[in-house]
N, C-alpha and C positions, 0 to 999 in steps of 0.2 A: 192697120197697126203701124205705128211709126218704127223706124229702125231702133230708136232707143228703147221702146217698149219690147221689141223683139229681143234685144240684148238682155234686158232685165228678166224676161220670161225664160230665156235660155239659161241664164245664170241661176235663177231660182230652181229650175229643173235639175241642173247639175249639182247644186248644193244639196238638194233633197236626196238625190241618188247617192252622193258621196257620204252623206251622214249615216247611212246604213252599213258602210264598209267596216270590216273588222269585227262585227258582232257575230256572236255564235248563233246558229240557227235555233229557232224556237223548238222546245221539246215536243216530241210526238207522243209521249206517254209519261207515266209517272216515273220520277227519278228514284234511284235506289238509295236516296239519302236517309240517314238515320234521324233520330230526334235532335232538335237543335240544342238540347241540354247535354247531350253526350260529349264527353271530353273532360279536359282538366280546366278548372276555374281557379284562379289565384286572386289573392287580395289580402287585406289586413283585417284581422278580427280584434275588436275591442270589447273587453268585459268590464262593466261598471257595476259595482255593488256598493250599497250604502255602508258607510263606515269602513270601507276597504279601499286600498289603493287601486287606481285604474290600471288594468293590464292590457297590453296590446302586443300583437305579433303577427307574422306572416302565416297564412294558411293556404292550403290547396285542397280543393274538393275534386275528386275524380268520379264522374258518373259513367256507368257502363250499363247499357240496356240489357235487361234480362231476356235471353233468347226465347222465342215463342210467345212473346207478349205483344201488346199493341203499341210499343214504343213509349209507354207511360209508366213502366215499372223499371226501377234502376237498382243496381248495387252501388253503394256510395262508400268511398274511402276518404276520410278527412285526415289531413296531416297538418300539424301545427308546431 
């Protein structure tokens, strides 16, 4: 192996080792995370009806998981 090839191999090895720095360790079990839907979602709602003016405004939807369910049942509050 030439000296240049040795330098390249050493550099590649160091770069691979450094690329993993700063990462969190992989999980060893299921996380305690809730449903991805849980939380507050905001946006603009537009209502279009035939022969009526178009209405739009800001809305927020709050999804809260119902305790004791499989994280697929929610209480929802809509504010507009």
